[in-house]
C-alpha positions in Angstrom: -48.2 0.0 27.2 -49.3 0.3 23.6 -46.6 -1.2 21.8 -45.0 -0.2 18.1 -43.0 -2.1 15.8 -41.2 0.8 13.3 -40.1 -0.7 10.4 -38.1 0.8 7.4 -38.8 -1.3 4.3 -36.6 -2.1 1.2 -33.3 -2.8 2.9 -31.1 -4.0 -0.1 -32.6 -1.4 -2.7 -29.6 0.2 -3.0 -26.7 1.5 -1.2 -27.9 5.2 -0.5 -31.2 3.4 0.6 -29.2 0.9 3.2 -27.3 4.1 4.5 -30.5 5.8 5.1 -32.2 3.1 7.0 -29.0 2.4 9.1 -29.4 6.3 10.1 -33.2 5.9 10.9 -32.1 3.1 13.1 -28.8 4.7 15.0 -30.4 8.3 15.1 -34.3 7.4 15.1 -37.0 5.1 15.9 -36.6 2.5 13.4 -36.6 -0.8 15.3 -36.9 -3.3 12.5 -36.0 -3.5 8.7 -37.0 -5.9 5.6 -34.3 -7.1 3.2 -35.1 -7.5 -0.5 -32.9 -10.4 -0.8 -32.5 -10.8 -4.8 -31.4 -7.4 -5.3 -27.4 -6.5 -6.0 -27.2 -4.4 -2.8 -28.8 -7.1 -0.6 -25.1 -8.0 0.1 -24.1 -4.2 1.3 -27.2 -4.1 3.6 -26.5 -7.6 5.2 -22.7 -6.2 5.7 -24.0 -3.0 7.4 -26.4 -4.7 9.5 -23.7 -6.9 11.2 -22.5 -3.7 12.9 -25.9 -3.7 14.6 -26.9 -6.9 15.9 -29.9 -5.4 17.8 -31.5 -4.2 14.5 -34.1 -6.8 13.6 -33.6 -7.8 9.8 -36.7 -9.6 8.3 -37.4 -10.3 4.6 -39.0 -8.1 2.2 -39.9 -10.6 -0.7 -39.8 -8.9 -3.9 -41.9 -10.1 -7.2 -41.3 -6.8 -8.8 -37.8 -5.4 -9.1 -34.8 -6.9 -10.5 -34.0 -10.6 -11.1 -35.3 -13.6 -9.3 -33.3 -15.7 -7.0 -34.9 -18.9 -8.5 -34.5 -20.1 -12.1 -36.8 -17.6 -14.1 -37.9 -21.0 -16.2 -39.5 -22.4 -12.8 -41.5 -19.1 -12.3 -42.9 -18.2 -15.7 -45.8 -16.3 -14.5 -43.4 -13.9 -12.7 -40.8 -12.6 -15.1 -40.4 -11.2 -18.8 -39.0 -12.7 -21.9 -35.6 -11.4 -20.2 -35.8 -13.4 -17.3 -36.6 -10.3 -14.9 -39.5 -9.4 -12.7 -42.2 -7.8 -14.3 -42.6 -4.2 -13.3 -45.6 -2.4 -11.9 -46.7 -1.2 -15.4 -47.1 -4.7 -16.2 -49.7 -5.4 -13.4 -51.2 -2.0 -14.1 -52.2 -3.1 -17.6 -53.4 -6.3 -16.5 -55.9 -5.2 -13.9 -57.0 -9.2 -13.6 -53.9 -10.6 -13.0 -54.0 -13.4 -10.6 -50.4 -14.9 -8.7 -49.5 -18.6 -9.4 -49.4 -20.0 -6.1 -46.8 -22.7 -7.3 -44.3 -19.7 -8.8 -44.9 -17.5 -5.8 -43.9 -20.5 -3.3 -40.8 -21.2 -5.6 -39.4 -17.9 -5.8 -40.2 -17.1 -2.0 -38.5 -20.1 -0.8 -35.4 -19.1 -3.0 -35.6 -16.0 -1.5 -35.5 -17.3 1.8 -32.5 -19.2 1.0 -30.9 -16.1 -0.4 -31.7 -14.5 2.9 -29.8 -17.2 4.6 -26.8 -17.1 2.5 -26.6 -13.1 3.4 -27.4 -13.4 7.1 -26.9 -16.9 8.4 -30.3 -17.7 8.9 -33.8 -17.9 7.7 -35.9 -15.0 8.1 -38.1 -14.7 11.2 -40.5 -12.3 9.7 -41.4 -11.7 5.9 -43.9 -9.6 3.9 -44.2 -8.7 0.4 -42.7 -5.6 -1.5 -45.4 -3.5 -3.2 -47.2 -6.0 -5.6 -49.3 -8.8 -4.2 -53.0 -10.5 -3.9 -54.7 -13.1 -1.5 -52.4 -15.9 -3.4 -49.4 -14.5 -2.1 -50.9 -13.9 1.2 -51.9 -17.8 1.1 -48.5 -18.9 0.1 -46.8 -16.6 3.2 -49.3 -18.2 5.6 -48.7 -21.6 4.4 -45.2 -21.0 4.8 -45.5 -19.7 8.3 -46.6 -22.5 9.7 -44.5 -25.1 7.8 -41.3 -22.7 8.6 -42.3 -20.8 11.5 -41.8 -17.5 10.5 -44.0 -14.7 11.2 -45.8 -12.8 8.2 -47.6 -9.9 7.4 -50.8 -10.7 5.2 -52.0 -7.6 3.6 -53.8 -8.7 0.2 -56.9 -10.4 1.5 -59.3 -7.6 2.4 -61.6 -8.6 5.1 -60.7 -12.1 5.0 -59.8 -13.3 8.6 -56.7 -15.9 8.5 -56.5 -18.4 11.4 -54.5 -17.1 14.2 -51.3 -18.6 14.4 -51.0 -19.0 18.2 -47.0 -18.9 18.2 -47.1 -15.2 17.6 -48.9 -12.1 19.3 -51.5 -10.7 16.9 -50.9 -7.4 15.1 -53.6 -4.7 16.2 -53.0 -2.2 13.6 -51.1 -2.2 10.2 -50.1 1.1 8.7 -48.1 1.4 5.8 -47.1 5.3 5.1 -47.2 5.0 1.2 -50.7 3.8 1.3 -52.2 6.0 4.2 -55.0 8.3 2.5 -54.1 11.2 4.4 -50.5 10.9 3.6 -49.8 12.8 0.4 -46.3 14.4 0.9 -44.5 12.0 2.9 -44.8 11.3 6.9 -44.0 14.4 8.7 -43.3 15.3 12.4 -46.6 16.7 12.7 -48.5 13.6 11.8 -47.2 12.0 14.7 -47.6 15.1 17.0 -51.6 15.2 16.0 -51.7 11.6 16.3 -52.9 10.9 13.1 -52.0 7.3 13.0 -54.3 7.1 15.9 -52.0 5.3 18.3 -53.1 6.8 21.0 -56.6 5.1 20.5 -54.9 1.3 20.9 -55.7 -0.3 24.4 -53.3 -1.7 26.7 -50.8 -3.8 25.1 -52.0 -3.8 21.6 -49.5 -3.8 18.7 -49.0 -1.6 16.0 -47.2 -2.5 12.7 -45.8 0.5 10.9 -43.8 0.7 7.9 -42.0 3.5 6.1 -39.6 4.0 3.3 -36.9 6.1 4.5 -33.6 6.5 3.0 -31.0 8.6 0.9 -31.0 8.5 -3.0 -28.9 7.4 -5.6 -29.3 6.8 -9.2 -31.0 3.2 -8.9 -33.5 4.6 -6.9 -34.3 7.5 -9.1 -34.1 5.0 -12.1 -36.3 2.3 -10.3 -38.8 3.7 -7.4 -41.6 6.4 -7.8 -40.8 7.2 -4.2 -37.9 9.3 -4.0 -37.9 12.5 -2.4 -40.5 11.5 0.2 -37.7 8.9 1.6 -35.5 11.7 2.5 -38.5 13.2 4.3 -39.3 10.2 6.2 -36.0 9.6 7.3 -35.6 13.0 8.6 -39.1 12.6 10.6 -38.3 9.1 11.8 -34.9 10.9 13.1 -36.9 13.8 14.8 -35.9 14.5 18.5 -39.7 15.7 18.8 -41.0 12.3 17.5 -38.8 10.5 20.0 -40.0 12.5 22.8 -43.6 12.2 21.7 -43.4 8.3 21.8 -41.7 8.9 25.4 -44.3 10.8 26.6 -46.8 8.9 25.7 -45.4 5.6 27.2 -45.4 3.9 23.7 -42.9 1.1 23.6 -40.8 0.3 20.6 -40.5 -3.1 19.9 -39.4 -5.7 17.2 -40.7 -8.4 15.1 -38.9 -10.6 17.3 -40.7 -9.5 20.5 -44.0 -11.1 18.8 -43.1 -14.3 19.7 -45.2 -16.1 22.4 
């Protein structure tokens, strides 16, 4: 069977997002979610997740929003004069910016420690929220080997990283907000038309799909450009028609935990 990990990003961004992600799991087809450990609502997210032990929670390492987990003095390239992460406008105005390996590693490890404080264990999977480059991928790849954590590497273009034999390989990576044919949020029709080409995958191939589902509150409105479309994607992920499409096409929904060999 074709296998799909359906992930809801940004767990811990806000309480409204957290509640929406839980709904996408209980009423929809979400199998995994990724926690942003440095944000204030991360503790709320972790408390909610304790009621759903089968919901896989990984780490959505964040260098873009809020205060870092590391001491700002130890990661000078990642923070502004107030000790908070540079926002997306900073990176847009500095197109030649390259991440600093040591700073990224320091903050990633600090977020892993915060993740452990919140959940009781280190993350078994992690990726990067929104902004990154090949340096970020290098840090993640190195940590995947050192700490036995599965990572998603997505900023290296056509570069082929040595395969980590401890995990089944991902065949297809799909992030809804970055797909050129998704302009108004993921719809039920996108699944029914197989716009994601899941049915083109071979037997036992694995697709990793990321969605931004959730409800809205003032924090989201003030800090994210992706707002109303989160509500649309939540409705789509919870649609009975989408559930039926997965079942009728014999697509198996799995989690990142199922990648372990």
